[in-house]
A tleap script that builds the chain and sets N, CA, C and O, in Angstrom:
source leaprc.protein.ff14SB
mol = sequence {
  NMET ALA ARG LYS PRO VAL ARG PHE THR GLY
  ILE GLN ALA ARG ALA VAL GLY ARG GLY PHE
  ALA ALA CYS VAL LYS ARG THR GLU CYS VAL
  VAL HIE ALA CYS VAL ILE LEU PRO ASP HIE
  ALA HIE LEU VAL ILE ALA ARG ASN ARG TYR
  SER ILE GLU GLN VAL ALA ASN LEU LEU LYS
  GLY ALA ALA THR HIE GLN LEU ASN VAL GLU
  GLY LEU HIE PRO PHE ALA ASP HIE SER TYR
  GLU ASP GLY THR ARG PRO THR PRO TRP GLY
  ARG ARG SER TRP ASN ARG TYR LEU SER THR
  ASP GLU ASP ILE MET ARG SER ILE LYS TYR
  VAL GLU ASN ASN PRO LEU ARG GLU GLY LYS
  PRO LYS GLN HIE TRP SER PHE VAL THR PRO
  TRP GLN PRO ASP HIE CALA
}
set mol.1.N position { 184.431 48.823 136.625 }
set mol.1.CA position { 183.748 49.726 135.709 }
set mol.1.C position { 183.267 48.912 134.502 }
set mol.1.O position { 184.034 48.187 133.868 }
set mol.2.N position { 181.995 49.058 134.215 }
set mol.2.CA position { 181.397 48.265 133.124 }
set mol.2.C position { 181.715 48.802 131.738 }
set mol.2.O position { 181.729 48.036 130.775 }
set mol.3.N position { 181.966 50.082 131.616 }
set mol.3.CA position { 182.222 50.709 130.370 }
set mol.3.C position { 183.401 51.665 130.496 }
set mol.3.O position { 183.766 52.074 131.598 }
set mol.4.N position { 183.993 52.016 129.355 }
set mol.4.CA position { 185.020 53.026 129.363 }
set mol.4.C position { 184.410 54.386 129.693 }
set mol.4.O position { 183.259 54.659 129.354 }
set mol.5.N position { 185.177 55.217 130.343 }
set mol.5.CA position { 184.690 56.575 130.682 }
set mol.5.C position { 184.287 57.298 129.372 }
set mol.5.O position { 184.887 57.102 128.315 }
set mol.6.N position { 183.260 58.127 129.499 }
set mol.6.CA position { 182.804 58.895 128.376 }
set mol.6.C position { 183.723 60.086 128.113 }
set mol.6.O position { 184.179 60.724 129.063 }
set mol.7.N position { 183.998 60.394 126.881 }
set mol.7.CA position { 184.703 61.591 126.471 }
set mol.7.C position { 183.807 62.241 125.423 }
set mol.7.O position { 183.711 61.764 124.292 }
set mol.8.N position { 183.150 63.339 125.810 }
set mol.8.CA position { 182.221 64.047 124.898 }
set mol.8.C position { 183.035 64.695 123.799 }
set mol.8.O position { 184.112 65.243 124.035 }
set mol.9.N position { 182.503 64.621 122.603 }
set mol.9.CA position { 183.024 65.378 121.464 }
set mol.9.C position { 182.539 66.810 121.619 }
set mol.9.O position { 181.696 67.110 122.464 }
set mol.10.N position { 183.079 67.670 120.802 }
set mol.10.CA position { 182.618 69.065 120.841 }
set mol.10.C position { 181.113 69.204 120.517 }
set mol.10.O position { 180.393 69.994 121.128 }
set mol.11.N position { 180.679 68.412 119.541 }
set mol.11.CA position { 179.220 68.393 119.218 }
set mol.11.C position { 178.376 67.906 120.400 }
set mol.11.O position { 177.328 68.480 120.697 }
set mol.12.N position { 178.832 66.860 121.062 }
set mol.12.CA position { 178.112 66.342 122.215 }
set mol.12.C position { 178.102 67.411 123.356 }
set mol.12.O position { 177.090 67.634 124.020 }
set mol.13.N position { 179.288 68.055 123.541 }
set mol.13.CA position { 179.347 69.102 124.613 }
set mol.13.C position { 178.358 70.224 124.346 }
set mol.13.O position { 177.749 70.744 125.282 }
set mol.14.N position { 178.188 70.603 123.100 }
set mol.14.CA position { 177.212 71.645 122.773 }
set mol.14.C position { 175.797 71.163 123.099 }
set mol.14.O position { 174.974 71.943 123.579 }
set mol.15.N position { 175.513 69.903 122.847 }
set mol.15.CA position { 174.196 69.312 123.156 }
set mol.15.C position { 174.015 69.320 124.699 }
set mol.15.O position { 172.941 69.661 125.195 }
set mol.16.N position { 175.051 68.950 125.430 }
set mol.16.CA position { 175.008 69.003 126.865 }
set mol.16.C position { 174.654 70.424 127.329 }
set mol.16.O position { 173.794 70.605 128.191 }
set mol.17.N position { 175.329 71.431 126.746 }
set mol.17.CA position { 175.051 72.767 127.066 }
set mol.17.C position { 173.609 73.182 126.785 }
set mol.17.O position { 173.012 73.918 127.572 }
set mol.18.N position { 173.051 72.719 125.676 }
set mol.18.CA position { 171.620 72.972 125.449 }
set mol.18.C position { 170.720 72.321 126.454 }
set mol.18.O position { 169.689 72.879 126.830 }
set mol.19.N position { 171.108 71.116 126.904 }
set mol.19.CA position { 170.365 70.472 127.973 }
set mol.19.C position { 170.458 71.263 129.275 }
set mol.19.O position { 169.456 71.483 129.955 }
set mol.20.N position { 171.689 71.692 129.613 }
set mol.20.CA position { 171.856 72.531 130.806 }
set mol.20.C position { 171.016 73.808 130.717 }
set mol.20.O position { 170.403 74.212 131.705 }
set mol.21.N position { 170.984 74.448 129.538 }
set mol.21.CA position { 170.209 75.683 129.373 }
set mol.21.C position { 168.716 75.389 129.597 }
set mol.21.O position { 168.038 76.174 130.260 }
set mol.22.N position { 168.204 74.304 129.073 }
set mol.22.CA position { 166.782 73.970 129.325 }
set mol.22.C position { 166.503 73.783 130.785 }
set mol.22.O position { 165.469 74.232 131.280 }
set mol.23.N position { 167.415 73.120 131.501 }
set mol.23.CA position { 167.258 72.882 132.942 }
set mol.23.C position { 167.265 74.211 133.695 }
set mol.23.O position { 166.429 74.447 134.568 }
set mol.24.N position { 168.213 75.068 133.347 }
set mol.24.CA position { 168.315 76.390 134.007 }
set mol.24.C position { 167.055 77.180 133.835 }
set mol.24.O position { 166.572 77.809 134.776 }
set mol.25.N position { 166.509 77.153 132.616 }
set mol.25.CA position { 165.260 77.880 132.309 }
set mol.25.C position { 164.090 77.294 133.106 }
set mol.25.O position { 163.294 78.041 133.676 }
set mol.26.N position { 163.984 75.992 133.147 }
set mol.26.CA position { 162.890 75.310 133.809 }
set mol.26.C position { 162.925 75.484 135.318 }
set mol.26.O position { 161.881 75.694 135.937 }
set mol.27.N position { 164.111 75.400 135.926 }
set mol.27.CA position { 164.229 75.459 137.372 }
set mol.27.C position { 164.450 76.846 137.926 }
set mol.27.O position { 164.343 77.077 139.130 }
set mol.28.N position { 164.762 77.769 137.027 }
set mol.28.CA position { 165.088 79.151 137.395 }
set mol.28.C position { 166.365 79.233 138.277 }
set mol.28.O position { 166.538 80.187 139.035 }
set mol.29.N position { 167.240 78.230 138.167 }
set mol.29.CA position { 168.518 78.270 138.891 }
set mol.29.C position { 169.380 79.301 138.164 }
set mol.29.O position { 169.229 79.552 136.969 }
set mol.30.N position { 170.284 79.880 138.941 }
set mol.30.CA position { 171.187 80.869 138.355 }
set mol.30.C position { 172.596 80.253 138.341 }
set mol.30.O position { 173.136 79.853 139.372 }
set mol.31.N position { 173.163 80.194 137.129 }
set mol.31.CA position { 174.517 79.675 136.908 }
set mol.31.C position { 175.434 80.857 136.684 }
set mol.31.O position { 175.175 81.692 135.817 }
set mol.32.N position { 176.494 80.935 137.450 }
set mol.32.CA position { 177.444 82.056 137.306 }
set mol.32.C position { 178.654 81.668 136.481 }
set mol.32.O position { 179.366 82.548 135.996 }
set mol.33.N position { 178.911 80.381 136.304 }
set mol.33.CA position { 180.019 79.948 135.423 }
set mol.33.C position { 179.764 78.510 135.044 }
set mol.33.O position { 179.225 77.727 135.826 }
set mol.34.N position { 180.165 78.172 133.815 }
set mol.34.CA position { 180.002 76.797 133.339 }
set mol.34.C position { 181.043 76.506 132.260 }
set mol.34.O position { 181.289 77.327 131.376 }
set mol.35.N position { 181.640 75.342 132.350 }
set mol.35.CA position { 182.467 74.800 131.269 }
set mol.35.C position { 182.102 73.340 131.135 }
set mol.35.O position { 181.854 72.660 132.131 }
set mol.36.N position { 182.068 72.858 129.908 }
set mol.36.CA position { 181.820 71.475 129.593 }
set mol.36.C position { 183.006 70.918 128.807 }
set mol.36.O position { 183.219 71.267 127.646 }
set mol.37.N position { 183.752 70.071 129.444 }
set mol.37.CA position { 184.966 69.497 128.822 }
set mol.37.C position { 184.682 68.066 128.437 }
set mol.37.O position { 183.614 67.545 128.759 }
set mol.38.N position { 185.644 67.391 127.727 }
set mol.38.CA position { 185.362 66.055 127.281 }
set mol.38.C position { 185.004 65.077 128.367 }
set mol.38.O position { 184.181 64.192 128.134 }
set mol.39.N position { 185.583 65.193 129.546 }
set mol.39.CA position { 185.349 64.185 130.568 }
set mol.39.C position { 184.782 64.720 131.875 }
set mol.39.O position { 184.697 63.995 132.867 }
set mol.40.N position { 184.392 65.998 131.872 }
set mol.40.CA position { 183.730 66.582 133.081 }
set mol.40.C position { 183.238 67.951 132.785 }
set mol.40.O position { 183.578 68.550 131.765 }
set mol.41.N position { 182.415 68.460 133.703 }
set mol.41.CA position { 181.884 69.794 133.614 }
set mol.41.C position { 182.063 70.487 134.974 }
set mol.41.O position { 182.072 69.833 136.017 }
set mol.42.N position { 182.204 71.795 134.945 }
set mol.42.CA position { 182.285 72.595 136.149 }
set mol.42.C position { 181.193 73.674 136.031 }
set mol.42.O position { 180.980 74.276 134.978 }
set mol.43.N position { 180.519 73.882 137.165 }
set mol.43.CA position { 179.522 74.952 137.194 }
set mol.43.C position { 179.590 75.653 138.578 }
set mol.43.O position { 179.868 75.022 139.598 }
set mol.44.N position { 179.336 76.928 138.571 }
set mol.44.CA position { 179.143 77.668 139.826 }
set mol.44.C position { 177.699 78.116 139.809 }
set mol.44.O position { 177.285 78.879 138.936 }
set mol.45.N position { 176.926 77.637 140.788 }
set mol.45.CA position { 175.500 77.819 140.834 }
set mol.45.C position { 175.098 78.550 142.132 }
set mol.45.O position { 175.519 78.205 143.236 }
set mol.46.N position { 174.269 79.567 141.930 }
set mol.46.CA position { 173.794 80.354 143.131 }
set mol.46.C position { 172.843 79.446 143.945 }
set mol.46.O position { 172.197 78.531 143.434 }
set mol.47.N position { 172.813 79.769 145.235 }
set mol.47.CA position { 171.853 79.077 146.098 }
set mol.47.C position { 170.446 79.285 145.536 }
set mol.47.O position { 170.097 80.338 145.001 }
set mol.48.N position { 169.663 78.219 145.690 }
set mol.48.CA position { 168.334 78.266 145.159 }
set mol.48.C position { 167.400 77.303 145.921 }
set mol.48.O position { 167.802 76.784 146.962 }
set mol.49.N position { 166.224 77.060 145.459 }
set mol.49.CA position { 165.280 76.219 146.200 }
set mol.49.C position { 165.579 74.759 146.222 }
set mol.49.O position { 164.966 74.009 146.982 }
set mol.50.N position { 166.532 74.322 145.383 }
set mol.50.CA position { 166.886 72.889 145.292 }
set mol.50.C position { 168.218 72.707 146.036 }
set mol.50.O position { 169.028 73.624 146.167 }
set mol.51.N position { 168.389 71.479 146.509 }
set mol.51.CA position { 169.723 71.143 147.074 }
set mol.51.C position { 170.712 70.998 145.891 }
set mol.51.O position { 170.322 70.718 144.757 }
set mol.52.N position { 171.969 71.196 146.202 }
set mol.52.CA position { 172.950 71.113 145.134 }
set mol.52.C position { 172.941 69.697 144.482 }
set mol.52.O position { 173.219 69.558 143.291 }
set mol.53.N position { 172.626 68.689 145.259 }
set mol.53.CA position { 172.581 67.331 144.719 }
set mol.53.C position { 171.424 67.233 143.748 }
set mol.53.O position { 171.555 66.600 142.700 }
set mol.54.N position { 170.313 67.832 144.063 }
set mol.54.CA position { 169.169 67.864 143.135 }
set mol.54.C position { 169.496 68.584 141.851 }
set mol.54.O position { 169.185 68.116 140.756 }
set mol.55.N position { 170.138 69.745 142.003 }
set mol.55.CA position { 170.520 70.535 140.825 }
set mol.55.C position { 171.433 69.707 139.920 }
set mol.55.O position { 171.238 69.674 138.705 }
set mol.56.N position { 172.414 69.048 140.498 }
set mol.56.CA position { 173.345 68.222 139.724 }
set mol.56.C position { 172.590 67.124 139.001 }
set mol.56.O position { 172.842 66.888 137.819 }
set mol.57.N position { 171.686 66.457 139.665 }
set mol.57.CA position { 170.901 65.426 139.003 }
set mol.57.C position { 169.993 65.959 137.909 }
set mol.57.O position { 169.868 65.341 136.851 }
set mol.58.N position { 169.344 67.124 138.156 }
set mol.58.CA position { 168.524 67.752 137.127 }
set mol.58.C position { 169.325 68.149 135.919 }
set mol.58.O position { 168.886 67.944 134.787 }
set mol.59.N position { 170.489 68.711 136.137 }
set mol.59.CA position { 171.363 69.109 135.016 }
set mol.59.C position { 171.778 67.877 134.226 }
set mol.59.O position { 171.673 67.863 133.000 }
set mol.60.N position { 172.245 66.852 134.909 }
set mol.60.CA position { 172.669 65.630 134.185 }
set mol.60.C position { 171.533 65.007 133.411 }
set mol.60.O position { 171.699 64.551 132.279 }
set mol.61.N position { 170.364 64.996 134.048 }
set mol.61.CA position { 169.170 64.418 133.360 }
set mol.61.C position { 168.815 65.210 132.114 }
set mol.61.O position { 168.548 64.639 131.056 }
set mol.62.N position { 168.815 66.534 132.249 }
set mol.62.CA position { 168.485 67.412 131.086 }
set mol.62.C position { 169.494 67.229 129.950 }
set mol.62.O position { 169.124 67.177 128.777 }
set mol.63.N position { 170.757 67.134 130.316 }
set mol.63.CA position { 171.810 66.952 129.341 }
set mol.63.C position { 171.647 65.607 128.628 }
set mol.63.O position { 171.749 65.528 127.404 }
set mol.64.N position { 171.399 64.571 129.392 }
set mol.64.CA position { 171.189 63.228 128.808 }
set mol.64.C position { 170.015 63.249 127.878 }
set mol.64.O position { 170.078 62.700 126.778 }
set mol.65.N position { 168.939 63.875 128.303 }
set mol.65.CA position { 167.730 63.947 127.485 }
set mol.65.C position { 168.063 64.656 126.127 }
set mol.65.O position { 167.624 64.208 125.068 }
set mol.66.N position { 168.838 65.754 126.186 }
set mol.66.CA position { 169.213 66.468 124.972 }
set mol.66.C position { 170.094 65.618 124.083 }
set mol.66.O position { 169.924 65.611 122.864 }
set mol.67.N position { 171.038 64.897 124.679 }
set mol.67.CA position { 171.878 63.976 123.894 }
set mol.67.C position { 171.017 62.980 123.144 }
set mol.67.O position { 171.265 62.709 121.969 }
set mol.68.N position { 169.994 62.422 123.814 }
set mol.68.CA position { 169.111 61.448 123.207 }
set mol.68.C position { 168.279 62.117 122.063 }
set mol.68.O position { 168.175 61.580 120.961 }
set mol.69.N position { 167.718 63.261 122.359 }
set mol.69.CA position { 166.878 63.992 121.335 }
set mol.69.C position { 167.702 64.231 120.085 }
set mol.69.O position { 167.208 64.076 118.969 }
set mol.70.N position { 168.969 64.611 120.274 }
set mol.70.CA position { 169.795 64.940 119.091 }
set mol.70.C position { 170.539 63.754 118.509 }
set mol.70.O position { 171.344 63.906 117.590 }
set mol.71.N position { 170.263 62.549 119.058 }
set mol.71.CA position { 170.910 61.336 118.538 }
set mol.71.C position { 172.407 61.295 118.775 }
set mol.71.O position { 173.166 60.722 117.995 }
set mol.72.N position { 172.812 61.920 119.875 }
set mol.72.CA position { 174.256 62.004 120.189 }
set mol.72.C position { 174.674 61.257 121.448 }
set mol.72.O position { 175.823 61.372 121.874 }
set mol.73.N position { 173.782 60.508 122.042 }
set mol.73.CA position { 174.129 59.811 123.314 }
set mol.73.C position { 175.320 58.918 123.043 }
set mol.73.O position { 175.326 58.170 122.065 }
set mol.74.N position { 176.362 58.988 123.921 }
set mol.74.CA position { 177.554 58.188 123.737 }
set mol.74.C position { 177.352 56.688 123.803 }
set mol.74.O position { 178.194 55.925 123.330 }
set mol.75.N position { 176.205 56.245 124.406 }
set mol.75.CA position { 175.923 54.830 124.511 }
set mol.75.C position { 174.695 54.466 123.664 }
set mol.75.O position { 173.914 53.584 124.020 }
set mol.76.N position { 174.549 55.176 122.528 }
set mol.76.CA position { 173.360 54.962 121.670 }
set mol.76.C position { 173.266 53.500 121.219 }
set mol.76.O position { 172.166 52.977 121.038 }
set mol.77.N position { 174.378 52.862 121.045 }
set mol.77.CA position { 174.418 51.488 120.577 }
set mol.77.C position { 174.367 50.453 121.709 }
set mol.77.O position { 174.524 49.258 121.463 }
set mol.78.N position { 174.152 50.902 122.922 }
set mol.78.CA position { 174.173 50.024 124.081 }
set mol.78.C position { 172.914 50.107 124.947 }
set mol.78.O position { 172.997 50.142 126.174 }
set mol.79.N position { 171.736 50.138 124.290 }
set mol.79.CA position { 170.512 50.218 125.023 }
set mol.79.C position { 170.222 48.997 125.791 }
set mol.79.O position { 170.579 47.889 125.394 }
set mol.80.N position { 169.562 49.194 126.915 }
set mol.80.CA position { 169.018 48.052 127.740 }
set mol.80.C position { 167.803 47.486 127.042 }
set mol.80.O position { 167.298 48.066 126.081 }
set mol.81.N position { 167.337 46.356 127.529 }
set mol.81.CA position { 166.129 45.733 126.914 }
set mol.81.C position { 164.937 46.657 126.981 }
set mol.81.O position { 164.095 46.589 126.085 }
set mol.82.N position { 164.800 47.507 127.964 }
set mol.82.CA position { 163.670 48.429 128.071 }
set mol.82.C position { 163.814 49.685 127.200 }
set mol.82.O position { 162.933 50.545 127.203 }
set mol.83.N position { 164.920 49.790 126.457 }
set mol.83.CA position { 165.129 50.906 125.579 }
set mol.83.C position { 165.951 52.039 126.238 }
set mol.83.O position { 166.400 52.943 125.533 }
set mol.84.N position { 166.149 52.014 127.514 }
set mol.84.CA position { 166.966 53.057 128.161 }
set mol.84.C position { 168.408 52.779 127.870 }
set mol.84.O position { 168.774 51.694 127.419 }
set mol.85.N position { 169.231 53.780 128.136 }
set mol.85.CA position { 170.647 53.686 127.932 }
set mol.85.C position { 171.412 53.943 129.184 }
set mol.85.O position { 170.947 54.658 130.071 }
set mol.86.N position { 172.593 53.365 129.270 }
set mol.86.CA position { 173.437 53.713 130.447 }
set mol.86.C position { 173.731 55.219 130.547 }
set mol.86.O position { 173.862 55.901 129.530 }
set mol.87.N position { 173.826 55.689 131.696 }
set mol.87.CA position { 174.114 57.123 131.847 }
set mol.87.C position { 175.569 57.439 131.477 }
set mol.87.O position { 176.478 56.663 131.771 }
set mol.88.N position { 175.767 58.570 130.839 }
set mol.88.CA position { 177.161 58.982 130.507 }
set mol.88.C position { 177.800 59.655 131.712 }
set mol.88.O position { 178.976 60.014 131.641 }
set mol.89.N position { 177.091 59.840 132.800 }
set mol.89.CA position { 177.580 60.604 133.917 }
set mol.89.C position { 178.024 59.727 135.087 }
set mol.89.O position { 177.534 58.613 135.270 }
set mol.90.N position { 178.951 60.248 135.862 }
set mol.90.CA position { 179.294 59.568 137.100 }
set mol.90.C position { 178.132 59.641 138.062 }
set mol.90.O position { 177.257 60.500 137.948 }
set mol.91.N position { 178.142 58.718 139.017 }
set mol.91.CA position { 177.034 58.665 139.983 }
set mol.91.C position { 176.965 59.897 140.901 }
set mol.91.O position { 175.885 60.363 141.266 }
set mol.92.N position { 178.086 60.378 141.240 }
set mol.92.CA position { 178.177 61.506 142.221 }
set mol.92.C position { 178.701 62.726 141.544 }
set mol.92.O position { 179.234 62.683 140.435 }
set mol.93.N position { 178.536 63.813 142.238 }
set mol.93.CA position { 179.118 65.078 141.802 }
set mol.93.C position { 179.939 65.595 142.950 }
set mol.93.O position { 179.697 65.262 144.110 }
set mol.94.N position { 180.912 66.410 142.618 }
set mol.94.CA position { 181.760 66.998 143.659 }
set mol.94.C position { 181.249 68.422 143.934 }
set mol.94.O position { 181.398 69.324 143.110 }
set mol.95.N position { 180.649 68.591 145.103 }
set mol.95.CA position { 179.960 69.850 145.438 }
set mol.95.C position { 180.725 70.566 146.528 }
set mol.95.O position { 181.230 69.943 147.463 }
set mol.96.N position { 180.807 71.885 146.403 }
set mol.96.CA position { 181.373 72.709 147.406 }
set mol.96.C position { 180.493 73.900 147.638 }
set mol.96.O position { 179.959 74.473 146.688 }
set mol.97.N position { 180.330 74.289 148.889 }
set mol.97.CA position { 179.503 75.462 149.203 }
set mol.97.C position { 180.462 76.656 149.377 }
set mol.97.O position { 181.477 76.582 150.070 }
set mol.98.N position { 180.083 77.752 148.712 }
set mol.98.CA position { 180.914 78.959 148.741 }
set mol.98.C position { 180.253 79.985 149.659 }
set mol.98.O position { 179.089 80.348 149.495 }
set mol.99.N position { 181.031 80.426 150.613 }
set mol.99.CA position { 180.464 81.334 151.635 }
set mol.99.C position { 180.811 82.804 151.460 }
set mol.99.O position { 180.046 83.669 151.887 }
set mol.100.N position { 181.923 83.100 150.855 }
set mol.100.CA position { 182.382 84.471 150.783 }
set mol.100.C position { 182.437 84.947 149.337 }
set mol.100.O position { 182.485 84.141 148.408 }
set mol.101.N position { 182.429 86.278 149.155 }
set mol.101.CA position { 182.618 86.817 147.805 }
set mol.101.C position { 183.902 86.341 147.198 }
set mol.101.O position { 183.962 86.051 146.003 }
set mol.102.N position { 184.943 86.256 148.018 }
set mol.102.CA position { 186.274 85.791 147.496 }
set mol.102.C position { 186.184 84.360 147.011 }
set mol.102.O position { 186.735 84.022 145.964 }
set mol.103.N position { 185.487 83.509 147.767 }
set mol.103.CA position { 185.360 82.094 147.312 }
set mol.103.C position { 184.603 82.024 146.001 }
set mol.103.O position { 184.959 81.249 145.113 }
set mol.104.N position { 183.552 82.838 145.874 }
set mol.104.CA position { 182.754 82.775 144.621 }
set mol.104.C position { 183.558 83.302 143.459 }
set mol.104.O position { 183.563 82.693 142.389 }
set mol.105.N position { 184.249 84.433 143.643 }
set mol.105.CA position { 185.056 85.007 142.536 }
set mol.105.C position { 186.183 84.014 142.121 }
set mol.105.O position { 186.423 83.782 140.936 }
set mol.106.N position { 186.852 83.448 143.136 }
set mol.106.CA position { 187.923 82.489 142.815 }
set mol.106.C position { 187.371 81.284 142.063 }
set mol.106.O position { 187.999 80.822 141.110 }
set mol.107.N position { 186.236 80.775 142.457 }
set mol.107.CA position { 185.647 79.617 141.795 }
set mol.107.C position { 185.209 79.925 140.361 }
set mol.107.O position { 185.403 79.111 139.458 }
set mol.108.N position { 184.618 81.105 140.161 }
set mol.108.CA position { 184.228 81.494 138.822 }
set mol.108.C position { 185.457 81.594 137.924 }
set mol.108.O position { 185.426 81.110 136.792 }
set mol.109.N position { 186.532 82.206 138.398 }
set mol.109.CA position { 187.746 82.320 137.604 }
set mol.109.C position { 188.317 80.902 137.294 }
set mol.109.O position { 188.757 80.627 136.178 }
set mol.110.N position { 188.294 80.044 138.291 }
set mol.110.CA position { 188.775 78.687 138.093 }
set mol.110.C position { 188.015 77.947 136.992 }
set mol.110.O position { 188.592 77.284 136.130 }
set mol.111.N position { 186.688 78.097 137.068 }
set mol.111.CA position { 185.837 77.444 136.056 }
set mol.111.C position { 186.128 78.066 134.687 }
set mol.111.O position { 186.408 77.348 133.727 }
set mol.112.N position { 186.063 79.368 134.596 }
set mol.112.CA position { 186.241 80.044 133.301 }
set mol.112.C position { 187.615 79.719 132.670 }
set mol.112.O position { 187.714 79.639 131.446 }
set mol.113.N position { 188.670 79.532 133.479 }
set mol.113.CA position { 189.977 79.293 132.937 }
set mol.113.C position { 190.268 77.778 132.786 }
set mol.113.O position { 191.299 77.404 132.227 }
set mol.114.N position { 189.376 76.922 133.274 }
set mol.114.CA position { 189.627 75.483 133.170 }
set mol.114.C position { 189.912 74.948 131.746 }
set mol.114.O position { 190.825 74.140 131.574 }
set mol.115.N position { 189.161 75.377 130.747 }
set mol.115.CA position { 189.460 74.890 129.402 }
set mol.115.C position { 190.890 75.244 128.938 }
set mol.115.O position { 191.525 74.472 128.219 }
set mol.116.N position { 191.374 76.406 129.356 }
set mol.116.CA position { 192.703 76.860 128.922 }
set mol.116.C position { 193.777 75.888 129.369 }
set mol.116.O position { 194.759 75.660 128.661 }
set mol.117.N position { 193.581 75.311 130.563 }
set mol.117.CA position { 194.553 74.292 131.106 }
set mol.117.C position { 194.619 73.052 130.211 }
set mol.117.O position { 195.611 72.324 130.189 }
set mol.118.N position { 193.496 72.836 129.454 }
set mol.118.CA position { 193.477 71.649 128.569 }
set mol.118.C position { 193.725 72.039 127.118 }
set mol.118.O position { 193.514 71.238 126.207 }
set mol.119.N position { 194.188 73.313 126.902 }
set mol.119.CA position { 194.491 73.730 125.561 }
set mol.119.C position { 193.259 74.049 124.732 }
set mol.119.O position { 193.326 74.070 123.503 }
set mol.120.N position { 192.154 74.292 125.381 }
set mol.120.CA position { 190.919 74.599 124.684 }
set mol.120.C position { 190.535 76.044 124.919 }
set mol.120.O position { 190.995 76.649 125.887 }
set mol.121.N position { 189.701 76.617 124.057 }
set mol.121.CA position { 189.346 78.039 124.230 }
set mol.121.C position { 188.328 78.198 125.374 }
set mol.121.O position { 187.665 77.248 125.789 }
set mol.122.N position { 188.240 79.445 125.862 }
set mol.122.CA position { 187.216 79.780 126.847 }
set mol.122.C position { 185.884 79.501 126.299 }
set mol.122.O position { 185.696 79.543 125.083 }
set mol.123.N position { 184.916 79.207 127.158 }
set mol.123.CA position { 183.543 78.904 126.728 }
set mol.123.C position { 182.618 79.997 127.209 }
set mol.123.O position { 182.824 80.610 128.257 }
set mol.124.N position { 181.576 80.223 126.396 }
set mol.124.CA position { 180.582 81.263 126.723 }
set mol.124.C position { 179.201 80.591 126.492 }
set mol.124.O position { 178.871 80.181 125.379 }
set mol.125.N position { 178.421 80.496 127.572 }
set mol.125.CA position { 177.106 79.843 127.497 }
set mol.125.C position { 176.006 80.906 127.781 }
set mol.125.O position { 176.125 81.702 128.712 }
set mol.126.N position { 174.964 80.893 126.972 }
set mol.126.CA position { 173.883 81.902 127.075 }
set mol.126.C position { 173.151 81.868 128.415 }
set mol.126.O position { 172.562 82.867 128.828 }
set mol.127.N position { 173.187 80.702 129.106 }
set mol.127.CA position { 172.444 80.591 130.349 }
set mol.127.C position { 173.265 81.043 131.582 }
set mol.127.O position { 172.778 80.959 132.709 }
set mol.128.N position { 174.471 81.508 131.370 }
set mol.128.CA position { 175.316 81.963 132.480 }
set mol.128.C position { 174.966 83.443 132.784 }
set mol.128.O position { 174.913 84.292 131.894 }
set mol.129.N position { 174.737 83.695 134.057 }
set mol.129.CA position { 174.449 85.084 134.509 }
set mol.129.C position { 175.694 85.585 135.243 }
set mol.129.O position { 176.141 84.956 136.202 }
set mol.130.N position { 176.243 86.685 134.811 }
set mol.130.CA position { 177.375 87.241 135.522 }
set mol.130.C position { 177.092 87.455 137.032 }
set mol.130.O position { 176.003 87.884 137.413 }
set mol.131.N position { 178.049 87.161 137.835 }
set mol.131.CA position { 177.888 87.266 139.272 }
set mol.131.C position { 178.131 88.670 139.722 }
set mol.131.O position { 179.076 89.317 139.270 }
set mol.132.N position { 177.295 89.155 140.603 }
set mol.132.CA position { 177.463 90.439 141.242 }
set mol.132.C position { 177.439 90.243 142.763 }
set mol.132.O position { 176.516 89.639 143.310 }
set mol.133.N position { 178.439 90.748 143.410 }
set mol.133.CA position { 178.438 90.618 144.910 }
set mol.133.C position { 177.158 91.227 145.491 }
set mol.133.O position { 176.619 92.197 144.960 }
set mol.134.N position { 176.686 90.637 146.591 }
set mol.134.CA position { 175.499 91.072 147.237 }
set mol.134.C position { 175.572 92.556 147.707 }
set mol.134.O position { 174.582 93.287 147.706 }
set mol.135.N position { 176.801 92.948 148.106 }
set mol.135.CA position { 176.926 94.300 148.636 }
set mol.135.C position { 177.240 95.354 147.557 }
set mol.135.O position { 177.474 96.524 147.861 }
set mol.136.N position { 177.238 94.919 146.329 }
set mol.136.CA position { 177.552 95.906 145.240 }
set mol.136.C position { 176.368 96.763 144.939 }
set mol.136.O position { 176.440 97.632 144.070 }
savepdb mol mol.pdb
quit
């Protein structure tokens, strides 16, 4: 590992959230749950026209862009010769496909309660759309 793992501050996490919101608006992806913690994020995303790998990359790119715009990039002092910065994100994402209403509900609850396990308050993001079962 070339650098220490990134731990976002609360201010940086809010910028990441604004980046995620811009991506959600631009792509019209539907997010049913999201938390942004110091060293990772969890999202439950509805199926859409993009692959989940594309969505993860789009979200990370939008968040990084927002961190740069707001002067909050964690590697602001470590630019490459071309002016770009190392990514604050891991190369891969951990993706799971949810097939049943029960899987989706369980995953949303897991994401929403994740901050509590770290002693942090629940999070509420404007770009999150409450999930409704298809058969409701």
